[in-house]
mmCIF file of the protein (N, C-alpha, C, O) and its ligand, coordinates in Angstrom:
data_MODEL
# 
_entry.id   MODEL 
# 
loop_
_entity.id 
_entity.type 
_entity.pdbx_number_of_molecules 
1 polymer     1 
2 non-polymer 1 
# 
_entity_poly.entity_id                      1 
_entity_poly.type                           'polypeptide(L)' 
_entity_poly.nstd_linkage                   no 
_entity_poly.nstd_monomer                   no 
_entity_poly.pdbx_seq_one_letter_code       MISKKLLDILVCPRCKGELLLEEDKLICRTGNIAFPIKNDIPIVVMKEAIDLGSN 
_entity_poly.pdbx_seq_one_letter_code_can   MISKKLLDILVCPRCKGELLLEEDKLICRTGNIAFPIKNDIPIVVMKEAIDLGSN 
_entity_poly.pdbx_strand_id                 A 
# 
loop_
_entity_poly_seq.entity_id 
_entity_poly_seq.num 
_entity_poly_seq.mon_id 
_entity_poly_seq.hetero 
1 1  MET n 
1 2  ILE n 
1 3  SER n 
1 4  LYS n 
1 5  LYS n 
1 6  LEU n 
1 7  LEU n 
1 8  ASP n 
1 9  ILE n 
1 10 LEU n 
1 11 VAL n 
1 12 CYS n 
1 13 PRO n 
1 14 ARG n 
1 15 CYS n 
1 16 LYS n 
1 17 GLY n 
1 18 GLU n 
1 19 LEU n 
1 20 LEU n 
1 21 LEU n 
1 22 GLU n 
1 23 GLU n 
1 24 ASP n 
1 25 LYS n 
1 26 LEU n 
1 27 ILE n 
1 28 CYS n 
1 29 ARG n 
1 30 THR n 
1 31 GLY n 
1 32 ASN n 
1 33 ILE n 
1 34 ALA n 
1 35 PHE n 
1 36 PRO n 
1 37 ILE n 
1 38 LYS n 
1 39 ASN n 
1 40 ASP n 
1 41 ILE n 
1 42 PRO n 
1 43 ILE n 
1 44 VAL n 
1 45 VAL n 
1 46 MET n 
1 47 LYS n 
1 48 GLU n 
1 49 ALA n 
1 50 ILE n 
1 51 ASP n 
1 52 LEU n 
1 53 GLY n 
1 54 SER n 
1 55 ASN n 
# 
loop_
_struct_asym.id 
_struct_asym.entity_id 
A 1 
B 2 
# 
loop_
_chem_comp.id 
_chem_comp.type 
_chem_comp.mon_nstd_flag 
ALA 'L-peptide linking' y 
ARG 'L-peptide linking' y 
ASN 'L-peptide linking' y 
ASP 'L-peptide linking' y 
CYS 'L-peptide linking' y 
GLU 'L-peptide linking' y 
GLY 'peptide linking'   y 
ILE 'L-peptide linking' y 
LEU 'L-peptide linking' y 
LYS 'L-peptide linking' y 
MET 'L-peptide linking' y 
PHE 'L-peptide linking' y 
PRO 'L-peptide linking' y 
SER 'L-peptide linking' y 
THR 'L-peptide linking' y 
VAL 'L-peptide linking' y 
ZN  non-polymer         . 
# 
_pdbx_entity_nonpoly.entity_id   2 
_pdbx_entity_nonpoly.name        ? 
_pdbx_entity_nonpoly.comp_id     ZN 
# 
_pdbx_nonpoly_scheme.asym_id         B 
_pdbx_nonpoly_scheme.entity_id       2 
_pdbx_nonpoly_scheme.mon_id          ZN 
_pdbx_nonpoly_scheme.ndb_seq_num     1 
_pdbx_nonpoly_scheme.pdb_seq_num     101 
_pdbx_nonpoly_scheme.auth_seq_num    101 
_pdbx_nonpoly_scheme.pdb_mon_id      ZN 
_pdbx_nonpoly_scheme.auth_mon_id     ZN 
_pdbx_nonpoly_scheme.pdb_strand_id   A 
_pdbx_nonpoly_scheme.pdb_ins_code    . 
# 
loop_
_atom_site.group_PDB 
_atom_site.id 
_atom_site.type_symbol 
_atom_site.label_atom_id 
_atom_site.label_alt_id 
_atom_site.label_comp_id 
_atom_site.label_asym_id 
_atom_site.label_entity_id 
_atom_site.label_seq_id 
_atom_site.pdbx_PDB_ins_code 
_atom_site.Cartn_x 
_atom_site.Cartn_y 
_atom_site.Cartn_z 
_atom_site.occupancy 
_atom_site.B_iso_or_equiv 
_atom_site.pdbx_formal_charge 
_atom_site.auth_seq_id 
_atom_site.auth_comp_id 
_atom_site.auth_asym_id 
_atom_site.auth_atom_id 
_atom_site.pdbx_PDB_model_num 
ATOM   1   N  N  . MET A 1 1  ? -17.735 -70.658 26.578 1.00 0.00 ? 1   MET A N  1 
ATOM   2   C  CA . MET A 1 1  ? -16.918 -71.271 27.631 1.00 0.00 ? 1   MET A CA 1 
ATOM   3   C  C  . MET A 1 1  ? -16.739 -72.761 27.353 1.00 0.00 ? 1   MET A C  1 
ATOM   4   O  O  . MET A 1 1  ? -17.683 -73.459 26.984 1.00 0.00 ? 1   MET A O  1 
ATOM   5   N  N  . ILE A 1 2  ? -15.530 -73.220 27.536 1.00 0.00 ? 2   ILE A N  1 
ATOM   6   C  CA . ILE A 1 2  ? -15.236 -74.624 27.304 1.00 0.00 ? 2   ILE A CA 1 
ATOM   7   C  C  . ILE A 1 2  ? -15.657 -75.430 28.546 1.00 0.00 ? 2   ILE A C  1 
ATOM   8   O  O  . ILE A 1 2  ? -15.321 -75.070 29.674 1.00 0.00 ? 2   ILE A O  1 
ATOM   9   N  N  . SER A 1 3  ? -16.369 -76.483 28.326 1.00 0.00 ? 3   SER A N  1 
ATOM   10  C  CA . SER A 1 3  ? -16.818 -77.296 29.462 1.00 0.00 ? 3   SER A CA 1 
ATOM   11  C  C  . SER A 1 3  ? -15.681 -78.133 30.039 1.00 0.00 ? 3   SER A C  1 
ATOM   12  O  O  . SER A 1 3  ? -14.745 -78.523 29.341 1.00 0.00 ? 3   SER A O  1 
ATOM   13  N  N  . LYS A 1 4  ? -15.797 -78.393 31.334 1.00 0.00 ? 4   LYS A N  1 
ATOM   14  C  CA . LYS A 1 4  ? -14.790 -79.205 32.026 1.00 0.00 ? 4   LYS A CA 1 
ATOM   15  C  C  . LYS A 1 4  ? -14.694 -80.594 31.397 1.00 0.00 ? 4   LYS A C  1 
ATOM   16  O  O  . LYS A 1 4  ? -13.619 -81.183 31.282 1.00 0.00 ? 4   LYS A O  1 
ATOM   17  N  N  . LYS A 1 5  ? -15.842 -81.078 31.003 1.00 0.00 ? 5   LYS A N  1 
ATOM   18  C  CA . LYS A 1 5  ? -15.913 -82.416 30.400 1.00 0.00 ? 5   LYS A CA 1 
ATOM   19  C  C  . LYS A 1 5  ? -15.093 -82.480 29.108 1.00 0.00 ? 5   LYS A C  1 
ATOM   20  O  O  . LYS A 1 5  ? -14.343 -83.427 28.872 1.00 0.00 ? 5   LYS A O  1 
ATOM   21  N  N  . LEU A 1 6  ? -15.257 -81.455 28.288 1.00 0.00 ? 6   LEU A N  1 
ATOM   22  C  CA . LEU A 1 6  ? -14.508 -81.399 27.034 1.00 0.00 ? 6   LEU A CA 1 
ATOM   23  C  C  . LEU A 1 6  ? -13.013 -81.252 27.323 1.00 0.00 ? 6   LEU A C  1 
ATOM   24  O  O  . LEU A 1 6  ? -12.177 -81.873 26.667 1.00 0.00 ? 6   LEU A O  1 
ATOM   25  N  N  . LEU A 1 7  ? -12.698 -80.428 28.304 1.00 0.00 ? 7   LEU A N  1 
ATOM   26  C  CA . LEU A 1 7  ? -11.309 -80.205 28.682 1.00 0.00 ? 7   LEU A CA 1 
ATOM   27  C  C  . LEU A 1 7  ? -10.632 -81.500 29.143 1.00 0.00 ? 7   LEU A C  1 
ATOM   28  O  O  . LEU A 1 7  ? -9.452  -81.729 28.877 1.00 0.00 ? 7   LEU A O  1 
ATOM   29  N  N  . ASP A 1 8  ? -11.393 -82.327 29.830 1.00 0.00 ? 8   ASP A N  1 
ATOM   30  C  CA . ASP A 1 8  ? -10.859 -83.609 30.303 1.00 0.00 ? 8   ASP A CA 1 
ATOM   31  C  C  . ASP A 1 8  ? -10.504 -84.552 29.154 1.00 0.00 ? 8   ASP A C  1 
ATOM   32  O  O  . ASP A 1 8  ? -9.591  -85.369 29.268 1.00 0.00 ? 8   ASP A O  1 
ATOM   33  N  N  . ILE A 1 9  ? -11.225 -84.430 28.068 1.00 0.00 ? 9   ILE A N  1 
ATOM   34  C  CA . ILE A 1 9  ? -11.023 -85.305 26.916 1.00 0.00 ? 9   ILE A CA 1 
ATOM   35  C  C  . ILE A 1 9  ? -9.826  -84.846 26.076 1.00 0.00 ? 9   ILE A C  1 
ATOM   36  O  O  . ILE A 1 9  ? -9.079  -85.660 25.531 1.00 0.00 ? 9   ILE A O  1 
ATOM   37  N  N  . LEU A 1 10 ? -9.665  -83.525 25.987 1.00 0.00 ? 10  LEU A N  1 
ATOM   38  C  CA . LEU A 1 10 ? -8.618  -82.970 25.139 1.00 0.00 ? 10  LEU A CA 1 
ATOM   39  C  C  . LEU A 1 10 ? -7.220  -83.196 25.699 1.00 0.00 ? 10  LEU A C  1 
ATOM   40  O  O  . LEU A 1 10 ? -6.978  -83.000 26.890 1.00 0.00 ? 10  LEU A O  1 
ATOM   41  N  N  . VAL A 1 11 ? -6.328  -83.600 24.854 1.00 0.00 ? 11  VAL A N  1 
ATOM   42  C  CA . VAL A 1 11 ? -4.925  -83.728 25.234 1.00 0.00 ? 11  VAL A CA 1 
ATOM   43  C  C  . VAL A 1 11 ? -4.064  -83.048 24.181 1.00 0.00 ? 11  VAL A C  1 
ATOM   44  O  O  . VAL A 1 11 ? -4.502  -82.808 23.056 1.00 0.00 ? 11  VAL A O  1 
ATOM   45  N  N  . CYS A 1 12 ? -2.855  -82.749 24.563 1.00 0.00 ? 12  CYS A N  1 
ATOM   46  C  CA . CYS A 1 12 ? -1.910  -82.158 23.630 1.00 0.00 ? 12  CYS A CA 1 
ATOM   47  C  C  . CYS A 1 12 ? -1.625  -83.146 22.501 1.00 0.00 ? 12  CYS A C  1 
ATOM   48  O  O  . CYS A 1 12 ? -1.292  -84.301 22.765 1.00 0.00 ? 12  CYS A O  1 
ATOM   49  N  N  . PRO A 1 13 ? -1.751  -82.708 21.247 1.00 0.00 ? 13  PRO A N  1 
ATOM   50  C  CA . PRO A 1 13 ? -1.501  -83.627 20.121 1.00 0.00 ? 13  PRO A CA 1 
ATOM   51  C  C  . PRO A 1 13 ? -0.036  -84.036 20.000 1.00 0.00 ? 13  PRO A C  1 
ATOM   52  O  O  . PRO A 1 13 ? 0.280   -85.035 19.353 1.00 0.00 ? 13  PRO A O  1 
ATOM   53  N  N  . ARG A 1 14 ? 0.849   -83.273 20.614 1.00 0.00 ? 14  ARG A N  1 
ATOM   54  C  CA . ARG A 1 14 ? 2.274   -83.600 20.503 1.00 0.00 ? 14  ARG A CA 1 
ATOM   55  C  C  . ARG A 1 14 ? 2.731   -84.583 21.582 1.00 0.00 ? 14  ARG A C  1 
ATOM   56  O  O  . ARG A 1 14 ? 3.346   -85.605 21.277 1.00 0.00 ? 14  ARG A O  1 
ATOM   57  N  N  . CYS A 1 15 ? 2.418   -84.260 22.874 1.00 0.00 ? 15  CYS A N  1 
ATOM   58  C  CA . CYS A 1 15 ? 2.935   -85.100 23.952 1.00 0.00 ? 15  CYS A CA 1 
ATOM   59  C  C  . CYS A 1 15 ? 1.846   -85.908 24.662 1.00 0.00 ? 15  CYS A C  1 
ATOM   60  O  O  . CYS A 1 15 ? 2.134   -86.698 25.562 1.00 0.00 ? 15  CYS A O  1 
ATOM   61  N  N  . LYS A 1 16 ? 0.598   -85.701 24.249 1.00 0.00 ? 16  LYS A N  1 
ATOM   62  C  CA . LYS A 1 16 ? -0.547  -86.392 24.859 1.00 0.00 ? 16  LYS A CA 1 
ATOM   63  C  C  . LYS A 1 16 ? -0.747  -86.020 26.326 1.00 0.00 ? 16  LYS A C  1 
ATOM   64  O  O  . LYS A 1 16 ? -1.439  -86.717 27.068 1.00 0.00 ? 16  LYS A O  1 
ATOM   65  N  N  . GLY A 1 17 ? -0.141  -84.931 26.722 1.00 0.00 ? 17  GLY A N  1 
ATOM   66  C  CA . GLY A 1 17 ? -0.292  -84.443 28.094 1.00 0.00 ? 17  GLY A CA 1 
ATOM   67  C  C  . GLY A 1 17 ? -1.556  -83.616 28.264 1.00 0.00 ? 17  GLY A C  1 
ATOM   68  O  O  . GLY A 1 17 ? -2.253  -83.325 27.292 1.00 0.00 ? 17  GLY A O  1 
ATOM   69  N  N  . GLU A 1 18 ? -1.849  -83.239 29.508 1.00 0.00 ? 18  GLU A N  1 
ATOM   70  C  CA . GLU A 1 18 ? -3.065  -82.474 29.764 1.00 0.00 ? 18  GLU A CA 1 
ATOM   71  C  C  . GLU A 1 18 ? -2.900  -81.025 29.336 1.00 0.00 ? 18  GLU A C  1 
ATOM   72  O  O  . GLU A 1 18 ? -1.793  -80.490 29.283 1.00 0.00 ? 18  GLU A O  1 
ATOM   73  N  N  . LEU A 1 19 ? -4.030  -80.411 29.036 1.00 0.00 ? 19  LEU A N  1 
ATOM   74  C  CA . LEU A 1 19 ? -4.046  -79.015 28.619 1.00 0.00 ? 19  LEU A CA 1 
ATOM   75  C  C  . LEU A 1 19 ? -4.718  -78.165 29.684 1.00 0.00 ? 19  LEU A C  1 
ATOM   76  O  O  . LEU A 1 19 ? -5.737  -78.554 30.255 1.00 0.00 ? 19  LEU A O  1 
ATOM   77  N  N  . LEU A 1 20 ? -4.140  -77.006 29.944 1.00 0.00 ? 20  LEU A N  1 
ATOM   78  C  CA . LEU A 1 20 ? -4.693  -76.099 30.939 1.00 0.00 ? 20  LEU A CA 1 
ATOM   79  C  C  . LEU A 1 20 ? -5.424  -74.956 30.244 1.00 0.00 ? 20  LEU A C  1 
ATOM   80  O  O  . LEU A 1 20 ? -4.912  -74.347 29.304 1.00 0.00 ? 20  LEU A O  1 
ATOM   81  N  N  . LEU A 1 21 ? -6.634  -74.678 30.730 1.00 0.00 ? 21  LEU A N  1 
ATOM   82  C  CA . LEU A 1 21 ? -7.405  -73.587 30.155 1.00 0.00 ? 21  LEU A CA 1 
ATOM   83  C  C  . LEU A 1 21 ? -6.933  -72.265 30.736 1.00 0.00 ? 21  LEU A C  1 
ATOM   84  O  O  . LEU A 1 21 ? -6.897  -72.080 31.952 1.00 0.00 ? 21  LEU A O  1 
ATOM   85  N  N  . GLU A 1 22 ? -6.577  -71.362 29.858 1.00 0.00 ? 22  GLU A N  1 
ATOM   86  C  CA . GLU A 1 22 ? -6.149  -70.037 30.298 1.00 0.00 ? 22  GLU A CA 1 
ATOM   87  C  C  . GLU A 1 22 ? -6.725  -68.991 29.365 1.00 0.00 ? 22  GLU A C  1 
ATOM   88  O  O  . GLU A 1 22 ? -6.267  -68.826 28.235 1.00 0.00 ? 22  GLU A O  1 
ATOM   89  N  N  . GLU A 1 23 ? -7.737  -68.285 29.853 1.00 0.00 ? 23  GLU A N  1 
ATOM   90  C  CA . GLU A 1 23 ? -8.451  -67.283 29.067 1.00 0.00 ? 23  GLU A CA 1 
ATOM   91  C  C  . GLU A 1 23 ? -8.923  -67.857 27.739 1.00 0.00 ? 23  GLU A C  1 
ATOM   92  O  O  . GLU A 1 23 ? -9.832  -68.687 27.705 1.00 0.00 ? 23  GLU A O  1 
ATOM   93  N  N  . ASP A 1 24 ? -8.306  -67.416 26.642 1.00 0.00 ? 24  ASP A N  1 
ATOM   94  C  CA . ASP A 1 24 ? -8.809  -67.849 25.335 1.00 0.00 ? 24  ASP A CA 1 
ATOM   95  C  C  . ASP A 1 24 ? -7.898  -68.873 24.675 1.00 0.00 ? 24  ASP A C  1 
ATOM   96  O  O  . ASP A 1 24 ? -7.873  -69.008 23.452 1.00 0.00 ? 24  ASP A O  1 
ATOM   97  N  N  . LYS A 1 25 ? -7.141  -69.601 25.517 1.00 0.00 ? 25  LYS A N  1 
ATOM   98  C  CA . LYS A 1 25 ? -6.296  -70.620 24.917 1.00 0.00 ? 25  LYS A CA 1 
ATOM   99  C  C  . LYS A 1 25 ? -6.090  -71.803 25.843 1.00 0.00 ? 25  LYS A C  1 
ATOM   100 O  O  . LYS A 1 25 ? -6.366  -71.738 27.041 1.00 0.00 ? 25  LYS A O  1 
ATOM   101 N  N  . LEU A 1 26 ? -5.602  -72.875 25.265 1.00 0.00 ? 26  LEU A N  1 
ATOM   102 C  CA . LEU A 1 26 ? -5.278  -74.066 26.040 1.00 0.00 ? 26  LEU A CA 1 
ATOM   103 C  C  . LEU A 1 26 ? -3.766  -74.221 26.005 1.00 0.00 ? 26  LEU A C  1 
ATOM   104 O  O  . LEU A 1 26 ? -3.135  -74.129 24.952 1.00 0.00 ? 26  LEU A O  1 
ATOM   105 N  N  . ILE A 1 27 ? -3.209  -74.455 27.167 1.00 0.00 ? 27  ILE A N  1 
ATOM   106 C  CA . ILE A 1 27 ? -1.754  -74.496 27.270 1.00 0.00 ? 27  ILE A CA 1 
ATOM   107 C  C  . ILE A 1 27 ? -1.246  -75.881 27.648 1.00 0.00 ? 27  ILE A C  1 
ATOM   108 O  O  . ILE A 1 27 ? -1.792  -76.545 28.529 1.00 0.00 ? 27  ILE A O  1 
ATOM   109 N  N  . CYS A 1 28 ? -0.188  -76.299 26.958 1.00 0.00 ? 28  CYS A N  1 
ATOM   110 C  CA . CYS A 1 28 ? 0.532   -77.507 27.343 1.00 0.00 ? 28  CYS A CA 1 
ATOM   111 C  C  . CYS A 1 28 ? 1.804   -77.062 28.042 1.00 0.00 ? 28  CYS A C  1 
ATOM   112 O  O  . CYS A 1 28 ? 2.690   -76.482 27.415 1.00 0.00 ? 28  CYS A O  1 
ATOM   113 N  N  . ARG A 1 29 ? 1.898   -77.331 29.343 1.00 0.00 ? 29  ARG A N  1 
ATOM   114 C  CA . ARG A 1 29 ? 3.073   -76.925 30.120 1.00 0.00 ? 29  ARG A CA 1 
ATOM   115 C  C  . ARG A 1 29 ? 4.310   -77.723 29.737 1.00 0.00 ? 29  ARG A C  1 
ATOM   116 O  O  . ARG A 1 29 ? 5.428   -77.211 29.784 1.00 0.00 ? 29  ARG A O  1 
ATOM   117 N  N  . THR A 1 30 ? 4.108   -78.951 29.365 1.00 0.00 ? 30  THR A N  1 
ATOM   118 C  CA . THR A 1 30 ? 5.226   -79.816 29.003 1.00 0.00 ? 30  THR A CA 1 
ATOM   119 C  C  . THR A 1 30 ? 5.960   -79.284 27.771 1.00 0.00 ? 30  THR A C  1 
ATOM   120 O  O  . THR A 1 30 ? 7.188   -79.195 27.749 1.00 0.00 ? 30  THR A O  1 
ATOM   121 N  N  . GLY A 1 31 ? 5.189   -78.939 26.765 1.00 0.00 ? 31  GLY A N  1 
ATOM   122 C  CA . GLY A 1 31 ? 5.794   -78.494 25.522 1.00 0.00 ? 31  GLY A CA 1 
ATOM   123 C  C  . GLY A 1 31 ? 5.905   -77.001 25.396 1.00 0.00 ? 31  GLY A C  1 
ATOM   124 O  O  . GLY A 1 31 ? 6.488   -76.501 24.434 1.00 0.00 ? 31  GLY A O  1 
ATOM   125 N  N  . ASN A 1 32 ? 5.338   -76.250 26.384 1.00 0.00 ? 32  ASN A N  1 
ATOM   126 C  CA . ASN A 1 32 ? 5.318   -74.787 26.323 1.00 0.00 ? 32  ASN A CA 1 
ATOM   127 C  C  . ASN A 1 32 ? 4.683   -74.282 25.030 1.00 0.00 ? 32  ASN A C  1 
ATOM   128 O  O  . ASN A 1 32 ? 5.203   -73.397 24.350 1.00 0.00 ? 32  ASN A O  1 
ATOM   129 N  N  . ILE A 1 33 ? 3.550   -74.878 24.728 1.00 0.00 ? 33  ILE A N  1 
ATOM   130 C  CA . ILE A 1 33 ? 2.818   -74.441 23.548 1.00 0.00 ? 33  ILE A CA 1 
ATOM   131 C  C  . ILE A 1 33 ? 1.372   -74.173 23.937 1.00 0.00 ? 33  ILE A C  1 
ATOM   132 O  O  . ILE A 1 33 ? 0.857   -74.727 24.908 1.00 0.00 ? 33  ILE A O  1 
ATOM   133 N  N  . ALA A 1 34 ? 0.736   -73.321 23.166 1.00 0.00 ? 34  ALA A N  1 
ATOM   134 C  CA . ALA A 1 34 ? -0.657  -72.982 23.429 1.00 0.00 ? 34  ALA A CA 1 
ATOM   135 C  C  . ALA A 1 34 ? -1.481  -73.227 22.168 1.00 0.00 ? 34  ALA A C  1 
ATOM   136 O  O  . ALA A 1 34 ? -0.997  -73.098 21.044 1.00 0.00 ? 34  ALA A O  1 
ATOM   137 N  N  . PHE A 1 35 ? -2.741  -73.583 22.399 1.00 0.00 ? 35  PHE A N  1 
ATOM   138 C  CA . PHE A 1 35 ? -3.656  -73.798 21.285 1.00 0.00 ? 35  PHE A CA 1 
ATOM   139 C  C  . PHE A 1 35 ? -4.792  -72.792 21.394 1.00 0.00 ? 35  PHE A C  1 
ATOM   140 O  O  . PHE A 1 35 ? -5.340  -72.602 22.480 1.00 0.00 ? 35  PHE A O  1 
ATOM   141 N  N  . PRO A 1 36 ? -5.151  -72.154 20.306 1.00 0.00 ? 36  PRO A N  1 
ATOM   142 C  CA . PRO A 1 36 ? -6.196  -71.130 20.362 1.00 0.00 ? 36  PRO A CA 1 
ATOM   143 C  C  . PRO A 1 36 ? -7.596  -71.728 20.525 1.00 0.00 ? 36  PRO A C  1 
ATOM   144 O  O  . PRO A 1 36 ? -7.846  -72.877 20.162 1.00 0.00 ? 36  PRO A O  1 
ATOM   145 N  N  . ILE A 1 37 ? -8.492  -70.920 21.078 1.00 0.00 ? 37  ILE A N  1 
ATOM   146 C  CA . ILE A 1 37 ? -9.900  -71.301 21.146 1.00 0.00 ? 37  ILE A CA 1 
ATOM   147 C  C  . ILE A 1 37 ? -10.649 -70.276 20.301 1.00 0.00 ? 37  ILE A C  1 
ATOM   148 O  O  . ILE A 1 37 ? -10.656 -69.083 20.605 1.00 0.00 ? 37  ILE A O  1 
ATOM   149 N  N  . LYS A 1 38 ? -11.271 -70.757 19.248 1.00 0.00 ? 38  LYS A N  1 
ATOM   150 C  CA . LYS A 1 38 ? -11.985 -69.865 18.341 1.00 0.00 ? 38  LYS A CA 1 
ATOM   151 C  C  . LYS A 1 38 ? -13.471 -70.182 18.368 1.00 0.00 ? 38  LYS A C  1 
ATOM   152 O  O  . LYS A 1 38 ? -13.883 -71.308 18.088 1.00 0.00 ? 38  LYS A O  1 
ATOM   153 N  N  . ASN A 1 39 ? -14.274 -69.171 18.709 1.00 0.00 ? 39  ASN A N  1 
ATOM   154 C  CA . ASN A 1 39 ? -15.729 -69.359 18.812 1.00 0.00 ? 39  ASN A CA 1 
ATOM   155 C  C  . ASN A 1 39 ? -16.080 -70.533 19.725 1.00 0.00 ? 39  ASN A C  1 
ATOM   156 O  O  . ASN A 1 39 ? -16.948 -71.348 19.412 1.00 0.00 ? 39  ASN A O  1 
ATOM   157 N  N  . ASP A 1 40 ? -15.384 -70.599 20.861 1.00 0.00 ? 40  ASP A N  1 
ATOM   158 C  CA . ASP A 1 40 ? -15.597 -71.648 21.863 1.00 0.00 ? 40  ASP A CA 1 
ATOM   159 C  C  . ASP A 1 40 ? -15.163 -73.041 21.411 1.00 0.00 ? 40  ASP A C  1 
ATOM   160 O  O  . ASP A 1 40 ? -15.470 -74.038 22.065 1.00 0.00 ? 40  ASP A O  1 
ATOM   161 N  N  . ILE A 1 41 ? -14.456 -73.098 20.302 1.00 0.00 ? 41  ILE A N  1 
ATOM   162 C  CA . ILE A 1 41 ? -13.965 -74.391 19.822 1.00 0.00 ? 41  ILE A CA 1 
ATOM   163 C  C  . ILE A 1 41 ? -12.440 -74.419 19.950 1.00 0.00 ? 41  ILE A C  1 
ATOM   164 O  O  . ILE A 1 41 ? -11.742 -73.639 19.303 1.00 0.00 ? 41  ILE A O  1 
ATOM   165 N  N  . PRO A 1 42 ? -11.933 -75.321 20.788 1.00 0.00 ? 42  PRO A N  1 
ATOM   166 C  CA . PRO A 1 42 ? -10.480 -75.415 20.922 1.00 0.00 ? 42  PRO A CA 1 
ATOM   167 C  C  . PRO A 1 42 ? -9.857  -76.010 19.658 1.00 0.00 ? 42  PRO A C  1 
ATOM   168 O  O  . PRO A 1 42 ? -10.276 -77.061 19.172 1.00 0.00 ? 42  PRO A O  1 
ATOM   169 N  N  . ILE A 1 43 ? -8.846  -75.311 19.140 1.00 0.00 ? 43  ILE A N  1 
ATOM   170 C  CA . ILE A 1 43 ? -8.177  -75.768 17.922 1.00 0.00 ? 43  ILE A CA 1 
ATOM   171 C  C  . ILE A 1 43 ? -6.904  -76.511 18.336 1.00 0.00 ? 43  ILE A C  1 
ATOM   172 O  O  . ILE A 1 43 ? -5.806  -75.956 18.342 1.00 0.00 ? 43  ILE A O  1 
ATOM   173 N  N  . VAL A 1 44 ? -7.094  -77.772 18.677 1.00 0.00 ? 44  VAL A N  1 
ATOM   174 C  CA . VAL A 1 44 ? -5.980  -78.552 19.223 1.00 0.00 ? 44  VAL A CA 1 
ATOM   175 C  C  . VAL A 1 44 ? -5.307  -79.357 18.113 1.00 0.00 ? 44  VAL A C  1 
ATOM   176 O  O  . VAL A 1 44 ? -5.417  -80.581 18.049 1.00 0.00 ? 44  VAL A O  1 
ATOM   177 N  N  . VAL A 1 45 ? -4.614  -78.639 17.254 1.00 0.00 ? 45  VAL A N  1 
ATOM   178 C  CA . VAL A 1 45 ? -3.839  -79.266 16.181 1.00 0.00 ? 45  VAL A CA 1 
ATOM   179 C  C  . VAL A 1 45 ? -2.472  -78.582 16.122 1.00 0.00 ? 45  VAL A C  1 
ATOM   180 O  O  . VAL A 1 45 ? -2.358  -77.385 16.388 1.00 0.00 ? 45  VAL A O  1 
ATOM   181 N  N  . MET A 1 46 ? -1.454  -79.339 15.779 1.00 0.00 ? 46  MET A N  1 
ATOM   182 C  CA . MET A 1 46 ? -0.098  -78.801 15.811 1.00 0.00 ? 46  MET A CA 1 
ATOM   183 C  C  . MET A 1 46 ? 0.107   -77.610 14.877 1.00 0.00 ? 46  MET A C  1 
ATOM   184 O  O  . MET A 1 46 ? 0.912   -76.729 15.180 1.00 0.00 ? 46  MET A O  1 
ATOM   185 N  N  . LYS A 1 47 ? -0.594  -77.565 13.765 1.00 0.00 ? 47  LYS A N  1 
ATOM   186 C  CA . LYS A 1 47 ? -0.366  -76.453 12.856 1.00 0.00 ? 47  LYS A CA 1 
ATOM   187 C  C  . LYS A 1 47 ? -0.896  -75.118 13.391 1.00 0.00 ? 47  LYS A C  1 
ATOM   188 O  O  . LYS A 1 47 ? -0.546  -74.051 12.887 1.00 0.00 ? 47  LYS A O  1 
ATOM   189 N  N  . GLU A 1 48 ? -1.748  -75.200 14.421 1.00 0.00 ? 48  GLU A N  1 
ATOM   190 C  CA . GLU A 1 48 ? -2.256  -73.965 15.039 1.00 0.00 ? 48  GLU A CA 1 
ATOM   191 C  C  . GLU A 1 48 ? -1.551  -73.639 16.343 1.00 0.00 ? 48  GLU A C  1 
ATOM   192 O  O  . GLU A 1 48 ? -1.839  -72.620 16.970 1.00 0.00 ? 48  GLU A O  1 
ATOM   193 N  N  . ALA A 1 49 ? -0.634  -74.496 16.751 1.00 0.00 ? 49  ALA A N  1 
ATOM   194 C  CA . ALA A 1 49 ? 0.036   -74.322 18.037 1.00 0.00 ? 49  ALA A CA 1 
ATOM   195 C  C  . ALA A 1 49 ? 0.877   -73.039 18.071 1.00 0.00 ? 49  ALA A C  1 
ATOM   196 O  O  . ALA A 1 49 ? 1.523   -72.671 17.089 1.00 0.00 ? 49  ALA A O  1 
ATOM   197 N  N  . ILE A 1 50 ? 0.847   -72.374 19.229 1.00 0.00 ? 50  ILE A N  1 
ATOM   198 C  CA . ILE A 1 50 ? 1.606   -71.155 19.439 1.00 0.00 ? 50  ILE A CA 1 
ATOM   199 C  C  . ILE A 1 50 ? 2.764   -71.495 20.379 1.00 0.00 ? 50  ILE A C  1 
ATOM   200 O  O  . ILE A 1 50 ? 2.551   -71.988 21.486 1.00 0.00 ? 50  ILE A O  1 
ATOM   201 N  N  . ASP A 1 51 ? 3.975   -71.228 19.930 1.00 0.00 ? 51  ASP A N  1 
ATOM   202 C  CA . ASP A 1 51 ? 5.135   -71.516 20.762 1.00 0.00 ? 51  ASP A CA 1 
ATOM   203 C  C  . ASP A 1 51 ? 5.285   -70.452 21.838 1.00 0.00 ? 51  ASP A C  1 
ATOM   204 O  O  . ASP A 1 51 ? 5.368   -69.264 21.529 1.00 0.00 ? 51  ASP A O  1 
ATOM   205 N  N  . LEU A 1 52 ? 5.319   -70.865 23.090 1.00 0.00 ? 52  LEU A N  1 
ATOM   206 C  CA . LEU A 1 52 ? 5.430   -69.916 24.203 1.00 0.00 ? 52  LEU A CA 1 
ATOM   207 C  C  . LEU A 1 52 ? 6.878   -69.690 24.611 1.00 0.00 ? 52  LEU A C  1 
ATOM   208 O  O  . LEU A 1 52 ? 7.148   -68.939 25.548 1.00 0.00 ? 52  LEU A O  1 
ATOM   209 N  N  . GLY A 1 53 ? 7.787   -70.317 23.933 1.00 0.00 ? 53  GLY A N  1 
ATOM   210 C  CA . GLY A 1 53 ? 9.199   -70.145 24.249 1.00 0.00 ? 53  GLY A CA 1 
ATOM   211 C  C  . GLY A 1 53 ? 9.599   -70.996 25.443 1.00 0.00 ? 53  GLY A C  1 
ATOM   212 O  O  . GLY A 1 53 ? 8.757   -71.650 26.058 1.00 0.00 ? 53  GLY A O  1 
ATOM   213 N  N  . SER A 1 54 ? 10.872  -70.986 25.767 1.00 0.00 ? 54  SER A N  1 
ATOM   214 C  CA . SER A 1 54 ? 11.338  -71.797 26.884 1.00 0.00 ? 54  SER A CA 1 
ATOM   215 C  C  . SER A 1 54 ? 11.594  -70.939 28.117 1.00 0.00 ? 54  SER A C  1 
ATOM   216 O  O  . SER A 1 54 ? 12.517  -70.126 28.142 1.00 0.00 ? 54  SER A O  1 
ATOM   217 N  N  . ASN A 1 55 ? 10.768  -71.131 29.133 1.00 0.00 ? 55  ASN A N  1 
ATOM   218 C  CA . ASN A 1 55 ? 10.988  -70.440 30.414 1.00 0.00 ? 55  ASN A CA 1 
ATOM   219 C  C  . ASN A 1 55 ? 10.455  -71.257 31.575 1.00 0.00 ? 55  ASN A C  1 
ATOM   220 O  O  . ASN A 1 55 ? 10.553  -70.832 32.726 1.00 0.00 ? 55  ASN A O  1 
HETATM 221 ZN ZN . ZN  B 2 .  ? 2.313   -81.150 24.850 1.00 0.00 2 101 ZN  A ZN 1 
# 
């Protein structure tokens, strides 16, 4: 589980906005992208970003 403290520190590498924890990923609502969490480690880098499409 990702700690709240760590979540507060993490920002989206693209827009520097906040990230929302959702199950096994971190989501940037601004950019509609998600970052995976692998073995409890958030992979917050653009090359791992998952495009959620525009909706
Ligand atoms: Zn972003």
